[in-house]
Each structure stands twice: as structure tokens, then as C-alpha cells.
C-alpha positions as semicolon CSV with decimal commas, in nm:
position;residue;x (nm);y (nm);z (nm)
1;M;6,572;-2,927;1,488
2;T;6,537;-2,864;1,121
3;E;6,227;-2,734;0,946
4;G;6,136;-3,086;0,820
5;R;6,116;-3,207;1,176
6;C;5,873;-2,937;1,303
7;L;5,509;-3,008;1,367
8;A;5,272;-2,897;1,092
9;G;5,213;-2,521;1,108
10;F;5,552;-2,435;1,262
11;S;5,895;-2,356;1,121
12;G;6,228;-2,211;1,228
13;Q;6,548;-2,348;1,375
14;F;6,370;-2,449;1,696
15;C;6,016;-2,475;1,545
16;E;5,937;-2,149;1,722
17;V;5,773;-1,969;1,427
18;E;5,406;-2,029;1,355
19;V;5,342;-2,040;0,981
20;N;5,072;-1,795;0,872
21;E;4,880;-1,988;0,606
22;C;4,684;-1,670;0,523
23;N;4,997;-1,517;0,366
24;S;4,919;-1,704;0,044
25;S;4,575;-1,529;0,024
26;P;4,377;-1,852;-0,010
27;C;4,034;-1,690;0,049
28;L;3,850;-1,549;-0,253
29;H;3,586;-1,281;-0,327
30;G;3,677;-1,040;-0,048
31;S;3,650;-1,299;0,228
32;T;3,853;-1,278;0,549
33;C;4,126;-1,532;0,626
34;E;4,169;-1,640;0,988
35;D;4,501;-1,810;1,060
36;R;4,489;-2,129;1,266
37;I;4,765;-2,357;1,382
38;S;4,843;-2,572;1,081
39;G;4,563;-2,423;0,872
40;Y;4,321;-2,138;0,817
41;T;3,949;-2,062;0,794
42;C;3,786;-1,839;0,536
43;K;3,497;-1,620;0,656
44;C;3,296;-1,570;0,337
45;Q;3,119;-1,255;0,226
46;K;2,740;-1,283;0,189
47;G;2,654;-1,476;-0,126
48;W;2,966;-1,697;-0,124
49;E;3,046;-2,033;0,032
50;G;3,302;-2,315;0,013
51;L;3,642;-2,382;0,168
52;H;3,794;-2,082;-0,014
53;C;3,464;-1,892;-0,070
54;E;3,480;-1,998;-0,432
55;L;3,114;-2,104;-0,472
56;D;2,846;-1,849;-0,563
57;V;2,536;-1,920;-0,350
58;D;2,224;-1,971;-0,564
59;E;1,967;-1,747;-0,394
60;C;1,702;-1,868;-0,641
61;I;1,711;-2,225;-0,505
62;S;1,446;-2,135;-0,242
63;N;1,207;-1,999;-0,512
64;P;1,177;-1,650;-0,359
65;C;0,969;-1,510;-0,648
66;I;0,611;-1,602;-0,556
67;H;0,450;-1,502;-0,888
68;G;0,754;-1,465;-1,112
69;I;1,088;-1,594;-1,234
70;C;1,406;-1,568;-1,026
71;V;1,731;-1,471;-1,199
72;Q;2,055;-1,510;-1,003
73;K;2,296;-1,215;-1,017
74;D;2,610;-1,376;-1,145
75;P;2,869;-1,359;-0,998
76;S;2,761;-1,180;-0,687
77;F;2,515;-1,180;-0,404
78;G;2,148;-1,144;-0,484
79;Y;1,878;-1,211;-0,738
80;S;1,611;-1,029;-0,933
81;C;1,247;-1,130;-0,972
82;F;1,073;-1,082;-1,304
83;C;0,706;-1,078;-1,216
84;K;0,420;-1,230;-1,412
85;P;0,184;-0,967;-1,557
86;G;-0,036;-0,820;-1,284
87;F;0,211;-0,874;-0,998
88;V;0,466;-0,641;-0,834
89;G;0,694;-0,635;-0,528
90;R;1,045;-0,759;-0,451
91;S;0,916;-1,117;-0,450
92;C;0,622;-1,060;-0,689
93;E;0,395;-1,104;-0,389
94;L;0,150;-0,820;-0,458
95;N;-0,136;-0,814;-0,709
96;Y;-0,117;-0,474;-0,881
97;N;-0,448;-0,284;-0,870
98;D;-0,534;-0,275;-1,240
99;C;-0,823;-0,035;-1,165
100;L;-0,554;0,234;-1,124
101;I;-0,454;0,211;-1,492
102;Q;-0,783;0,109;-1,653
103;S;-1,123;0,233;-1,545
104;C;-1,485;0,137;-1,600
105;S;-1,754;0,345;-1,765
106;T;-1,970;0,570;-1,550
107;G;-2,221;0,364;-1,356
108;F;-1,989;0,066;-1,318
109;L;-1,774;-0,045;-1,025
110;C;-1,417;-0,154;-1,105
111;V;-1,313;-0,484;-0,943
112;D;-0,943;-0,568;-0,966
113;G;-0,841;-0,911;-1,094
114;I;-0,504;-1,054;-1,187
115;N;-0,389;-0,843;-1,482
116;N;-0,752;-0,756;-1,562
117;I;-1,055;-0,577;-1,429
118;T;-1,424;-0,660;-1,408
119;C;-1,678;-0,382;-1,440
120;L;-1,995;-0,443;-1,236
121;P;-2,302;-0,223;-1,268
122;I;-2,359;-0,009;-0,961
123;P;-2,700;-0,079;-0,799
124;Q;-2,944;0,207;-0,865
125;S;-3,205;0,166;-0,586
126;K;-3,159;0,221;-0,213
127;K;-3,320;-0,117;-0,153
128;T;-3,044;-0,289;-0,351
129;V;-2,773;-0,098;-0,163
130;A;-2,930;-0,211;0,166
131;E;-2,939;-0,569;0,037
132;V;-2,574;-0,543;-0,053
133;A;-2,493;-0,424;0,302
134;E;-2,682;-0,722;0,447
135;V;-2,507;-0,972;0,220
136;F;-2,160;-0,833;0,291
137;P;-2,085;-0,841;0,662
138;D;-1,730;-0,720;0,736
139;E;-1,617;-1,079;0,804
140;I;-1,693;-1,184;0,446
141;L;-1,525;-0,881;0,293
142;D;-1,219;-0,911;0,516
143;N;-1,171;-1,288;0,495
144;D;-1,319;-1,418;0,172
145;L;-1,310;-1,171;-0,116
146;P;-1,376;-1,437;-0,389
147;S;-1,697;-1,544;-0,211
148;A;-1,798;-1,183;-0,160
149;L;-1,738;-1,112;-0,529
150;A;-1,944;-1,417;-0,632
151;V;-2,231;-1,309;-0,405
152;S;-2,212;-0,954;-0,540
153;M;-2,225;-1,073;-0,899
154;D;-2,532;-1,287;-0,821
155;L;-2,701;-0,998;-0,640
156;W;-2,628;-0,745;-0,912
157;S;-2,740;-0,981;-1,187
158;E;-3,079;-1,009;-1,007
159;H;-3,124;-0,631;-0,971
160;S;-2,964;-0,481;-1,277
161;S;-2,915;-0,538;-1,646
162;P;-2,679;-0,815;-1,758
163;D;-2,425;-0,559;-1,879
164;I;-2,125;-0,702;-1,694
165;H;-1,804;-0,685;-1,893
166;T;-1,440;-0,763;-1,833
167;G;-1,139;-0,574;-1,961
168;E;-0,794;-0,727;-2,013
169;V;-0,510;-0,498;-1,912
170;S;-0,229;-0,484;-2,162
171;Q;0,127;-0,500;-2,032
172;G;0,302;-0,180;-2,137
173;R;0,643;-0,268;-1,990
């Protein structure tokens, strides 16, 4: 038999030699070529896909940056999140505690917001502290901070001067 008469993937005088299609290095971007009879398969590195691993996977397509903008590393595997002011974390999932970089005057309690703080007057009488303890069972504090904050603002406005103020945290990055 001649080479033209061999089945696909074989060559030689008697069609006894299997052709190694990986010899032409068809797989790209560090992928591994696995020879098959009459063909090959590319095992792509992470971040690549396609018949020859020629397509860069867009990791931003799933919107991994919760409170930020996703930027694809090009060309390679991965992405970077650029967080909105007030947020941190690999996926911008954490609200940064702004009370750590900006504080309230003496006699005020710092309450963290999103890229800002609110300074609430600290109750002065023991009766008010006891009222606060009654209004804030652990379930409210643990499960519903916005409601707890609203209740606290109402309570403090009844028992203290209306000297509540808010500070905007500037972004120094």
C-alpha cells in the first residue's frame, strides 16, 4: 500500500506508522497536546479555551466584582477588581470601616456607612443606656443593623441634643 491509500492518521509502506498530529505543535499558550488516532486534543491551561487554546477566557463575564469594576488581565488568566470608594476585598465585597480613618469628636459614637461616617451623641444618663439595651435585643443588632440604627437615631434624638452630624470620607488613593 502507498501512503495515499492508508486510513487517516496512519502512514508508512504498510500503513503501520501512526501519525503524531502533535508534532506540528497545534496547541497554544502552554497547553498540552494529546495525540489521537487521526487527530489530537488540546488540554488548555487555566484561562484559555478553544480547539487550539487560542481564546482568552473573559473572567469578568460573571461580574465577580460585587461593588466595583472588573478588568480582565489581557492576555492571561485572571482579573482585577477596582472597588467603588468605601469597599475593599478581592471582589469588593467588604464595606471598609471608615471609623478607622476618621473619628468623631469626644462624646459622639462613630457609625460606619459606605464611604462615610455618622457621629451620634452618646447618651449621658444611665436611664437612656438602659433604654438603649431594651430597644436593641441581640437579634436586632445581629440581623437588622439598618433598623437598629434607625431606632437608635430616634432614641438619641429624644434624649439628647440634635447635634447629629455626618462626615464624608475623602478617597486618598
